[in-house]
Each structure stands twice: as structure tokens, then as C-alpha cells.
C-alpha positions as CSV (number, residue, x, y, z in Angstrom):
1,X,182.8,78.2,88.1
2,X,179.5,76.5,88.4
3,X,181.2,73.9,85.6
4,X,183.8,73.5,87.5
5,X,181.9,72.7,90.6
6,X,179.7,70.2,88.7
7,X,182.7,68.1,87.4
8,X,183.7,68.2,91.6
9,X,180.4,67.1,92.5
10,X,180.5,63.9,89.6
11,X,184.2,63.1,90.4
12,X,182.5,62.6,94.4
13,X,179.4,61.2,93.4
14,X,181.7,58.7,91.5
15,X,184.3,58.6,94.5
16,X,181.3,57.5,97.2
17,X,178.8,55.6,95.3
18,X,175.9,55.4,97.1
19,X,176.7,57.8,100.0
20,X,176.4,61.3,98.8
21,X,173.4,63.2,97.5
22,X,173.3,65.9,95.1
23,X,171.5,69.0,95.5
24,X,171.4,72.3,92.5
25,X,172.9,75.1,94.6
26,X,174.2,78.4,92.6
27,X,173.5,77.2,89.3
28,X,175.5,74.2,89.3
29,X,175.7,70.8,91.3
30,X,177.1,70.7,95.3
31,X,177.9,67.6,97.3
32,X,176.3,68.3,100.5
33,X,176.6,65.1,101.6
34,X,172.9,65.2,102.6
35,X,169.4,67.0,101.3
36,X,168.2,67.3,105.1
37,X,168.4,70.2,107.6
38,X,171.8,69.7,109.6
39,X,174.4,72.0,112.0
40,X,177.9,71.1,111.7
41,X,180.3,72.4,114.3
42,X,183.7,73.9,112.8
43,X,186.4,74.5,115.4
44,X,188.8,77.1,113.7
45,X,192.1,79.7,114.2
46,X,191.9,82.9,116.2
47,X,195.3,83.9,115.2
48,X,195.8,88.0,113.5
49,X,191.7,88.1,112.4
50,X,191.6,84.3,110.7
51,X,188.6,83.8,112.6
52,X,186.7,86.2,110.7
53,X,187.9,84.9,107.6
54,X,186.7,81.6,108.6
55,X,183.3,82.5,109.5
56,X,182.5,84.3,105.9
57,X,183.6,81.4,104.0
58,X,180.9,79.4,106.1
59,X,178.4,82.3,105.2
60,X,179.5,81.6,101.7
61,X,179.2,78.5,102.2
62,X,175.4,78.5,103.4
63,X,174.4,80.6,100.9
64,X,175.8,79.8,97.6
65,X,176.7,76.4,98.2
66,X,174.2,74.4,100.7
67,X,171.6,76.4,102.6
68,X,170.6,73.3,104.4
69,X,173.8,72.9,106.0
70,X,174.0,75.4,109.0
71,X,177.9,75.5,109.7
72,X,178.8,77.4,113.3
73,X,182.6,78.2,113.3
74,X,183.5,78.4,116.9
75,X,187.3,79.2,118.3
76,X,190.3,77.0,119.2
77,X,192.8,78.4,121.7
78,X,195.8,80.3,119.9
79,X,198.5,78.6,121.1
80,X,199.0,75.2,119.1
81,X,200.0,73.1,121.9
82,X,196.7,74.3,124.3
83,X,195.0,73.7,120.9
84,X,196.1,69.8,120.8
85,X,195.2,69.3,124.4
86,X,191.7,70.2,124.1
87,X,191.1,68.6,121.4
88,X,192.1,65.5,122.5
89,X,190.6,65.8,125.7
90,X,187.3,65.6,122.9
91,X,188.9,63.0,121.5
92,X,189.1,60.9,124.7
93,X,185.1,61.7,125.8
94,X,184.6,60.6,121.8
95,X,182.6,63.8,121.8
96,X,180.0,64.6,118.8
97,X,180.2,68.3,119.8
98,X,182.4,69.0,117.5
99,X,182.5,67.7,113.7
100,X,185.3,69.5,111.9
101,X,189.1,70.3,113.3
102,X,192.0,72.3,112.1
103,X,194.7,70.5,112.3
104,X,198.6,71.2,112.5
105,X,200.7,69.2,109.9
106,X,202.5,67.3,112.2
107,X,199.5,65.6,114.3
108,X,198.2,63.2,112.2
109,X,200.2,60.0,113.9
110,X,199.1,61.3,117.6
111,X,195.0,61.6,116.6
112,X,195.1,59.6,113.7
113,X,192.4,56.9,115.0
114,X,189.9,59.8,115.7
115,X,189.4,60.9,112.2
116,X,187.2,59.8,109.6
117,X,189.3,58.4,106.4
118,X,189.0,61.1,104.0
119,X,189.7,59.0,101.0
120,X,186.8,56.7,101.3
121,X,184.7,59.9,100.3
122,X,187.5,61.3,97.6
123,X,189.2,59.5,94.3
124,X,192.6,59.9,92.9
125,X,191.5,62.5,90.6
126,X,189.5,64.6,93.2
127,X,192.5,64.4,95.5
128,X,195.3,65.4,92.7
129,X,194.5,69.1,92.8
130,X,197.2,68.9,95.9
131,X,200.9,68.9,96.2
132,X,201.3,65.1,97.1
133,X,204.0,65.9,99.6
134,X,201.3,67.3,101.4
135,X,198.9,64.7,101.3
136,X,201.8,62.2,102.4
137,X,201.5,64.3,105.6
138,X,198.6,63.5,106.6
139,X,198.7,60.3,105.6
140,X,198.8,57.1,108.3
141,X,199.0,54.1,107.6
142,X,197.2,54.8,104.0
143,X,194.1,56.6,105.6
144,X,194.2,60.5,104.5
145,X,192.9,61.9,107.9
146,X,192.4,65.6,107.0
147,X,192.1,67.6,103.8
148,X,195.0,69.7,103.1
149,X,194.4,73.4,104.1
150,X,197.4,75.9,103.3
151,X,201.1,75.3,103.7
152,X,203.7,77.2,105.6
153,X,207.8,77.9,106.4
154,X,209.2,80.6,108.4
155,X,209.7,83.7,106.3
156,X,212.0,87.1,107.3
157,X,210.3,90.5,107.4
158,X,212.2,93.2,107.0
159,X,211.6,97.0,107.6
160,X,212.6,98.1,103.8
161,X,212.3,101.7,104.6
162,X,214.8,101.4,107.5
163,X,217.3,99.7,105.6
164,X,216.9,102.0,102.9
165,X,217.5,104.9,105.2
166,X,220.5,103.7,107.1
167,X,221.7,102.5,103.9
168,X,221.6,98.6,104.9
169,X,221.0,95.6,102.8
170,X,218.8,92.7,104.1
171,X,220.8,90.2,106.0
172,X,221.9,86.9,104.5
173,X,223.6,85.6,107.2
174,X,222.6,85.5,111.2
175,X,225.6,87.7,112.1
176,X,224.4,89.9,109.5
177,X,221.6,90.0,110.9
178,X,222.3,91.1,114.5
179,X,224.6,93.7,113.4
180,X,221.9,95.5,110.9
181,X,219.6,94.9,113.5
182,X,221.5,96.7,116.4
183,X,222.5,99.5,113.6
184,X,219.0,100.1,113.3
185,X,217.6,99.6,117.0
186,X,220.5,102.6,117.9
187,X,219.3,104.8,115.4
188,X,215.6,104.4,115.6
189,X,216.5,105.1,119.5
190,X,218.9,107.5,119.0
191,X,215.6,109.8,117.7
192,X,213.4,108.9,120.2
193,X,211.7,105.6,119.8
194,X,212.7,104.2,123.3
195,X,210.5,100.8,122.4
196,X,212.3,99.9,119.2
197,X,213.8,96.4,118.9
198,X,215.9,94.9,116.2
199,X,214.4,91.5,115.9
200,X,211.5,89.6,117.3
201,X,210.3,85.9,116.8
202,X,208.5,83.2,118.8
203,X,210.1,82.4,122.3
204,X,207.4,81.2,124.1
205,X,208.2,77.4,125.6
206,X,205.3,76.3,123.1
207,X,205.3,74.3,119.4
208,X,206.4,77.9,117.7
209,X,209.2,78.0,119.3
210,X,210.0,74.3,118.0
211,X,209.9,75.9,114.2
212,X,212.0,79.0,115.4
213,X,214.8,77.1,116.8
214,X,214.9,73.7,114.0
215,X,215.1,76.2,111.6
216,X,218.2,77.8,113.6
217,X,219.8,74.4,114.0
218,X,219.6,73.3,110.6
219,X,220.6,76.9,108.8
220,X,223.4,76.7,110.8
221,X,224.3,73.3,109.8
222,X,223.0,71.3,112.8
223,X,220.8,68.4,113.4
224,X,217.1,68.2,112.9
225,X,216.0,67.2,116.6
226,X,215.3,63.5,115.1
227,X,217.1,61.9,112.2
228,X,214.8,59.6,109.8
229,X,215.6,56.9,111.7
230,X,215.2,57.9,115.3
231,X,218.6,59.2,116.3
232,X,219.0,62.1,118.6
233,X,220.6,65.3,116.8
234,X,220.8,67.8,119.3
235,X,223.6,68.2,121.1
236,X,226.1,69.2,118.4
237,X,228.5,71.8,118.2
238,X,227.0,74.1,115.5
239,X,223.1,73.4,117.2
240,X,224.8,74.4,120.3
241,X,226.7,77.6,118.8
242,X,223.2,79.3,116.7
243,X,221.3,78.7,120.5
244,X,223.7,80.1,122.6
245,X,224.1,83.3,120.0
246,X,220.4,83.7,119.5
247,X,220.2,83.8,123.5
248,X,222.9,86.7,123.6
249,X,220.8,88.4,121.6
250,X,217.6,88.6,124.0
251,X,217.8,92.1,126.1
252,X,219.7,93.6,123.6
253,X,218.1,93.0,120.1
254,X,215.8,91.2,121.0
255,X,213.0,92.4,123.7
256,X,213.3,90.3,126.9
257,X,209.7,89.4,126.8
258,X,210.0,87.4,123.5
259,X,210.1,84.5,126.2
260,X,206.4,84.8,126.3
261,X,206.2,86.0,122.6
262,X,204.0,83.7,120.5
263,X,202.8,84.8,117.1
264,X,201.1,87.4,117.7
265,X,202.7,88.7,120.7
266,X,205.9,89.1,117.8
267,X,203.9,90.6,115.0
268,X,202.4,93.0,117.7
269,X,205.4,94.5,118.0
270,X,206.4,94.2,114.2
271,X,203.3,95.6,113.3
272,X,203.3,98.8,115.6
273,X,206.6,99.6,113.6
274,X,208.9,99.0,116.6
275,X,210.8,96.3,115.2
276,X,213.4,95.8,111.7
277,X,212.9,92.6,111.5
278,X,210.9,89.8,112.5
279,X,210.6,85.9,111.8
280,X,206.9,84.7,110.9
281,X,204.4,82.7,109.1
282,X,203.1,84.2,105.5
283,X,199.8,85.4,107.3
284,X,201.7,88.2,108.9
285,X,202.2,90.0,105.6
286,X,198.6,90.4,104.4
287,X,198.0,92.3,108.1
288,X,200.7,94.2,107.5
289,X,199.5,95.6,104.2
290,X,196.2,96.8,105.9
291,X,195.6,100.1,104.7
292,X,195.4,101.2,108.6
293,X,198.9,99.3,109.3
294,X,201.8,102.0,109.8
295,X,204.1,99.4,108.2
296,X,202.1,99.1,105.1
297,X,204.4,99.3,101.7
298,X,207.8,99.5,104.1
299,X,209.0,96.1,104.2
300,X,209.2,93.0,102.4
301,X,209.4,89.1,103.1
302,X,212.2,86.8,102.1
303,X,214.3,83.4,103.3
304,X,215.5,83.3,106.6
305,X,219.2,83.9,106.8
306,X,221.7,81.2,108.0
307,X,225.2,80.7,108.8
308,X,226.4,81.2,105.4
309,X,224.7,82.8,102.7
310,X,222.6,80.2,100.9
311,X,222.0,78.0,104.7
312,X,218.7,79.2,104.6
313,X,216.1,77.2,105.9
314,X,212.0,76.8,107.0
315,X,210.5,75.0,109.4
316,X,207.1,73.3,107.2
317,X,204.3,74.2,108.7
318,X,200.6,74.3,107.7
319,X,197.2,73.3,108.2
320,X,194.6,71.0,107.1
321,X,190.9,69.8,108.2
322,X,190.0,66.6,109.8
323,X,186.4,65.2,110.4
324,X,186.0,63.8,113.6
325,X,185.1,60.1,113.6
326,X,182.5,60.9,116.6
327,X,180.8,63.3,114.8
328,X,177.1,63.0,113.6
329,X,176.9,64.5,110.7
330,X,180.0,63.1,108.9
331,X,179.2,63.7,105.1
332,X,178.3,66.8,105.3
333,X,181.3,67.7,107.4
334,X,183.6,66.2,104.8
335,X,181.3,68.2,102.1
336,X,181.9,71.4,104.0
337,X,185.7,70.5,104.2
338,X,186.1,69.2,100.7
339,X,184.4,73.0,99.7
340,X,186.9,74.9,102.1
341,X,189.7,73.3,99.9
342,X,188.3,73.7,96.3
343,X,190.1,76.5,94.2
344,X,187.8,78.8,94.6
345,X,187.3,79.0,98.1
346,X,191.4,78.8,98.4
347,X,191.2,81.9,96.1
348,X,189.1,84.0,98.6
349,X,191.2,82.6,101.6
350,X,194.4,83.2,100.4
351,X,193.4,87.1,99.4
352,X,191.5,87.6,102.8
353,X,194.4,85.9,105.0
354,X,197.8,84.9,102.7
355,X,199.7,81.8,103.7
356,X,201.0,79.2,101.6
357,X,198.9,77.9,98.9
358,X,198.6,73.7,99.1
359,X,197.4,73.7,95.2
360,X,199.8,74.0,92.5
361,X,197.8,75.8,90.2
362,X,197.2,78.7,93.1
363,X,201.1,79.8,92.4
364,X,200.2,80.4,88.6
365,X,196.8,82.5,89.8
366,X,197.7,86.2,88.4
367,X,195.1,87.5,91.4
368,X,197.1,85.9,93.8
369,X,200.5,86.8,92.2
370,X,199.7,90.4,92.8
371,X,198.4,90.2,96.1
372,X,200.9,87.8,98.0
373,X,204.4,88.5,96.2
374,X,206.6,86.0,98.1
375,X,204.6,83.2,96.1
376,X,207.5,83.8,94.0
377,X,210.1,82.6,96.4
378,X,207.9,79.9,98.2
379,X,206.4,78.1,95.9
380,X,209.1,75.3,96.1
381,X,208.7,75.8,99.4
382,X,206.5,72.1,100.2
383,X,209.2,70.8,98.6
384,X,212.3,72.3,100.2
385,X,211.1,72.8,103.6
386,X,212.4,71.3,106.7
387,X,209.9,68.8,108.5
388,X,210.0,68.5,112.2
389,X,210.5,64.9,113.1
390,X,208.1,62.3,111.9
391,X,209.6,59.7,113.2
392,X,208.8,60.3,116.7
393,X,205.0,59.6,115.8
394,X,202.7,59.5,118.8
395,X,205.5,60.4,120.8
396,X,205.8,64.0,118.8
397,X,204.2,66.2,121.5
398,X,206.6,64.9,124.4
399,X,209.4,65.7,121.9
400,X,208.3,69.0,121.0
401,X,207.9,69.9,124.8
402,X,211.2,68.9,125.5
403,X,212.9,70.4,122.6
404,X,211.2,73.6,123.5
405,X,211.1,73.6,127.4
406,X,215.2,73.1,126.4
407,X,215.8,75.8,123.9
408,X,213.5,78.1,126.0
409,X,216.1,77.6,128.9
410,X,218.9,78.7,126.6
411,X,217.2,81.6,125.7
412,X,216.2,82.8,129.1
413,X,219.6,82.8,130.4
414,X,218.9,79.3,132.7
415,X,221.5,77.1,131.1
416,X,224.3,77.2,128.9
417,X,223.3,75.7,125.2
418,X,225.6,72.9,125.9
419,X,224.4,71.7,129.5
420,X,220.8,72.1,127.9
421,X,221.6,70.2,125.1
422,X,223.1,67.4,126.6
423,X,220.2,67.2,129.0
424,X,217.6,67.4,126.2
425,X,219.7,64.7,124.7
426,X,219.5,62.2,127.7
427,X,215.5,62.8,127.8
428,X,215.1,62.0,124.2
429,X,216.6,58.8,124.9
430,X,214.7,58.1,128.3
431,X,211.8,58.4,125.2
432,X,213.1,55.4,123.2
433,X,215.3,57.4,120.8
434,X,218.8,56.4,119.7
435,X,221.9,58.0,120.7
436,X,223.9,59.2,118.5
């Protein structure tokens, strides 16, 4: 490990020229950004115990790599929508209070002007460890505004013990999911579990519902909200049909409270053993396999269903690590972000947290393959996953809000899908996008 860290440090020195200083730590040379004692603040997530994982990584960085750099890890809101709003407040005030930020893969175009250009601190060889497509997602007008950290794509979680109990198979289509979920739900309730549901997902009006709904659309042959050319793609028969279908599940095989579920609310139902199926991200796998989890070794993870077998779609998710342009300790912050995205730190991260790697080499890591069997079918997700509409640019937040609000109204039974999508189409046209 020391040899590898030395090589990366030397690459960083060549890339940055006179900016970095090199400190000898842990038997090797690690670039810490400075030799002076400094404190940096990293605002990180709280979903499913992730904050503790990030705090542990920061402790390791301080103990093994750069003891002169104190890293304070603070919590961001659980909701991605609320997190973006909080960040924008810090940026508007040009606050130096926070040095590093977790950034959603769809945010770069909206906040790039407030972030440091990482490419000024790393050459092509250093960045070649990442998937090129992921680097592109965090690049705005030639500026790399974040180190990729982990990726994501929607997955179907299935209770294998209950499928075996009722003689059923993992569903390949949405119709099969509905029928299978209903059979298991009826059986479990007949045996006394009145709190059991067939399927849970993220139905609250926030960014998570945008991800779920986009998967429903694309896997049913519908549009992608906006085409790459900016043409509106929401008001088509396939999209309307699947939205109405999912809405019909609410109160039947899906709990009515799904209308307020984010990732953690849906996982709480699932991990308590009260759901046959769940749509969620990869992080829920390691939590479900915890020693005290009632579902440990009783579930599997597969691609989501589609209208027909093979039509599965997974919305591209993931997070990067960005450095604020207003930081007083830019080099130390970049050094910590770089360390977090090196091979060894990412192995530790994925063993503790799950998620989907952004380094191709990690998919070949034997330890990770054993701990995270879903890597076998997600290794190509960064090439095939469905991106949210990057053409929206700085208007993405407004586009997503209009979209998830409309879908939530359908799920709540307030509007038929045809009405909601017609209204949404006009709302997106008012934002300047092209009608079909």
C-alpha cells in the first residue's frame, strides 16, 4: 500500500507543480496539501448509517496519512432536495464554513461556478482510475468539479425465502411483480402479519421519486422526461399507462404511506421483514445483511422489472466529492477528497457501505466480489444506466420538481396520469423546453 500511495503522491506533485507539499506518513509519502496544521469541514450524508462510515474514514486519514489535517464531518439533510437547497444558501453567502461537499451526479451544471476545478490538481494518469463516463458527468465546460466517489442504479430487492415458500419466481415484468407481491402479501397477512406489504419504493415528492418514475417510464417504453435535444418526453401512452398502473398499487400491494417515503422509510419497512419486494439503491444490501437484521440471508438483488422481460431500466445515481471555491484550505480539502477516492479507501468504504464502485478495478476485487454479489450484474451499469436529463442544465432542479410533483399527484389519486402528464408537458414548455 505504501508503494502505491507514493506513486500517487508523485503523480500529484507532477500534476500540481509548486502547489503541494509532501509529508511522510505511514511509511510512504502522501500529499496532504500543506505541512501546516489546518482544519477542514466535510458535509456528508446520513442515510442508513453512512455518516458513521464517513467519520471512520476521516479518522483513518488523520491517523495514517495526514495528522496535520483535522477533518470535521458534519451531517447534511437526508433528502437530496433539501441538501441542494442548503448548499445553495452556503454558496450565495460565499461561506468558508464548509470545505468539502457530497454532490449528486445531476448537480454539477447547477453549482459548478462555486466549486474548485479538480483538474488543476490532478493529471490524466491520476484520473484514469475512474470510468470516463463518470468523469464526464462531473465535468462542466471542461472543468472537473468533483472527484467521483460512488455510483448507483435502482435495483429490485426480493425476499427469496418467501418466493420459495409460495413457489414463485423473481418477477421479470411489472405485471408479474404485482401478481407475485399480491400472492405473498395475502399469504403473510393470513398468517397474522397485518403490517406486511407486497412492494415498497420512494414515493415522496423529492428527487428520489424522479429516479423511480424515470425507471418506470423507460422500462415501459416511455420517454426520458427530456430528450438529449430538449424535447419534452412525458406525455406518451406508455408513460401514462405505467404511472396509472403504479398508482393502482397504492393501498393495495403498496402502503398508502409510500407517498411520503424516501429511501430510509422504504428500507425500514423492508428491513423489518414487512415487504416482499423493494426498489432501492445498493447501500441497502449491506444493511440488510447485518448480523442483527431479520432478513439476513433471506433476500437477493436483481435488475428491476420492465413492461416485458429484458426491458429493465435503472436511473443513474451516485455522488462525488467537491471542494468549495470559498474554502480557506483548498489544497488540504483536495488532498482529502483524493484520498477518499483511492483504491484502498474505496475498498474499505464499499465493504462498510455497499454502493456501486466508480473504479473499474474494484469490480475485480475478490474481497468485494464476495461481500457484494450484486457487482456481477452491475459492473456495466455505468454504461447502460439511464441518466436524468442533463440537457436541463441549470434548470434541472425546476424540471425535476415539476416532474416528481406531477407523479406524486398521480400516485396520490389526485390526478389521472393523462391529465397530470398533459399539465406537466405544458409546465416544462413554460421552462423553455420544446413540445413534441
